[in-house]
Structure formats: C-alpha cells, structure tokens
N, C-alpha and C positions, 0 to 999 in steps of 0.2 A: 768880167762878171765878179765883183768884190761882193763881202758881205752888205756895206752900206747902199750899193747899187740894188740888190737883192731886195733889203728890208723896203727902199723906196718903191718900189716896183710892188710888192705886197701891200703897203700901205697904200698907195692910189689904188690899187685894185680894189681894195674892200671899202673904200671911199668911195670909188665909184659905182659900184657894185651895191651899196647902200644907198647913194644918192637916184640912182635908176629905178632901183627897185621902188622907193618912196615915190617917184615920179610916175609908173607905169599903174603903182597899186592906186594913187591918187585919180587917175584919170579913168580907172578901170570901176574905182568907186564913184565917180560921177556918172558914168554911165551906165553901172547897175549896185544900187544901195546895198542890193543884198550881199556884196562880194565881201568877204571877210579871208584874211590870213589866219585868224584864229577865231573861234566860236564864243565871241563877247557881243555885246550891244554898246561895249563902251568904244566909240570911234578914237579916242587920243591913244587907247591902248592897241588898237587895233594900227594905227599909222605907226607907234614906235614900232611894232612887233613888225611891218613893213619893213624897215628901214634896219632892224636886227636881221632879218631874214635876207636882206640886200648883203650884209656884211658876210655873212656864211656864204653865200653865191661869190662873192667876191674871191674868199677865201680859196673856196671850191674851184674856180675857174686858175686860179694864180696855181692850184695843185697842176690841173690838168695840164697847162702851159708847160710846165716843166716836164711833166710824163711824158709829153710830147718832144721834147727837147731829147729826153734820155733816148724815146725810140728811134729818134732821129738819127741821133749819134751811132747808135747799134745797127743801126738799118744800112748807115752809110759804109759801115765797116765789113758788114756781111754781104751785100753787092759791090762787087768789083767796078760795074759799069753804072755810073751813077741815074744815067737816063732810065734803068729797068725801076728802081725805087721811085722816081718820078711818075713813071708809067703805073705802077702800082698804086701809090698814092690817088692817081686820077682816078683809076678803075674804083677804089675802096671809095670815093666823094660818090661818084654815081650811085654806087652799092649803096651808102648809106640814105641817100636821097629816096631809092627805091624802097631801102626798110624802113623808112617814116611812113611812106604812104601804104604798106603792109600793116604796120603798127596800128595804123590809126582808121583803115577803111575796115567800115563794117565793125565798129567798136563803139564804146557810150560818148564819142566825140559827136560833134555835128557833122554833116556829110559832106561840107566844102572843107573840111581839115585836111583830110588826107590828101587832097592835090593844092592846097592855099600855103600849108604851112612849107612842104618841100620849096615850092614855087619860089615863095619870099625869102626863103633860109638861101636858095642858089642865089637869087638876084641879089640879095646884101653880101653876101659872100664873094660875088663876083666884084662888086664894088670895090669890098675892103682888099681884094685881091689887085684888081688895078692900082690902086691907092699904094699899094707894096712895092708891085714891079714898077711904077712910076719913080719910086724914091730910091728903089734900089737895081733889079734889072728884070727883066724877062722873064728869066730862071724861076724866079719866086711865085710866077703865077699859081701854077699848080698845087705846091707845096701850102698855098695858102690857103687855096680854096679847099684842100683836104683837110686842115686843121679847123677853118672857122664851119666847113660843114660836121664833120665828123667828129671832133672835139666837142661842139654844141652841142651837137647830139646828143652823145654820149653823157656829156656833164647833164644832161635836161633829163633823162631816163626817170626819175619820178615824176618831173610833170607830164610825161607820154602816161605813164601808167597810172596817173591818176582819172583817166577819162575825163576830164575838167579841162573846158577851155579855155577857163580864165587862169586856172593854176598851170596850164602849159605857156601860157603867155606871161605871166608874171615870173616863171620859172627860167625862160629862155633869152627873151630880151635883156635883164640884165647880165646874165652869161656870155650873150651874143658881144654886147658891148666892151664887157672886160676882154674876154679873146681877143676881138678887135683893137683894143688898147695894149694887150701884151705885144700881138704880132707886129703891128706899126711903130711900137716903139723899139723893140729888139734891135733892130738895126743901129738906130744912134745911140744906143750903151756901147753896141760892139764898137762903132765908128770912135765911140770916144776913149774907148780901151786901146785902139789900135794907135791914135795919132799920141796918146799918154807916152807909147811904147816908143813911139819915131821920136818925140820930143826930148827923152830922157838921155841919151848920148849927146843931145847939143848942149842941156842943163850942164852934163857933168863935164864937157870939154870947156864950157863957160867958166866952170868954177875952178879950173885948175889954171 
C-alpha cells in the first residue's frame, strides 16, 4: 500500500459516498417531500448539501476502514492462534446486531426498525462476505461480516442517535457501500503489490 494507492482509495471512497448519498437523498425526497438534510426551502441547496454530506461520510468510512486494519494487525499479534481472533469477530458481529435492536427498540424510531435494520444489515453484509470469499478464500467470510456489520454500525452511530428513520437510512447506506468498496478492493491492491515484487527480480535480471 503506497501513497498513490491510498489516495486513489480515498478519492474513490469520498466520491462514491457523495454519489450514493445524493442518489439515496433524491429517492427519499421523492418518497417524502419533507425530507431535508438542512432546514431550508431551497431544494437545490439541499441537493448540494446531500452530496457534501456524502463526501464526509465517504471520508469517515475510509478512516474506519484503516482503523479496522490497524485493529486487525494488532489482534493478529496478540492472538497466537488465528482462529481465536476470527471467532471473536464472529461473536462481536452477532453482538452488534443484537445491540442495534436494543438501540432502536422502544425508541423514537418506528416499531419495525428494531428488527428490519439488523436483518437488512446482516443479509447485505453476508452478500459482501460471499463475494469476498469467492474472490479470495473461505477464511474471509467472518472477518468481512464483522467489518461490514460492526464497522458500519459504529460509523453510523449519529444516525442511530437521531431517532429518525430517514436520517438513519441517509447515513447508513453510503457508509455501507463505501465499506463494501474498501473491503472488496483491498485484495486487488495487495495482489497487485505482490505481483510487482515478484516481477522486480526478473526485470533486474533482464536489465543486466
């Protein structure tokens, strides 16, 4: 992971966050004309603010991804047996889903939110984990589930604290998409770096 690749990952993340937030906001606006990111009657300004908010969410997701990478690196050095860290991630993923239900049950959210959000998040995360394991190995299943569930939930805390379903959806959807982009893009970046290292000796030999 060099600086150029990091900047590319960051740039795509914030643009993706902006685009998904804009699309999500417009869909919600069509369904509910009262939906506003900022309290203003100017719809054009509101659309611009949707995109700007998405850029911030994309940057936040990028920071969350590298925070997970750091935690994963530290945990691998602490747990001498890799399966213990994997098992802990599986437990925490389930715990977070239960915690989401606890956050939203008997709150200002609509009654169905306490079960629909954990369910949709779990199913969508499982789809991303399946794709990740299909492109890499079966060992990526649980770590991907953990990152997609726990990472997205933690990053979307302001949405959960708002007590408003529209704010939660507008927050969690871009974060989830950006997190999926990060985790599915990571192995491509790492494989590219490994291939360059393997090719370096051959290039050097040819030069001689």
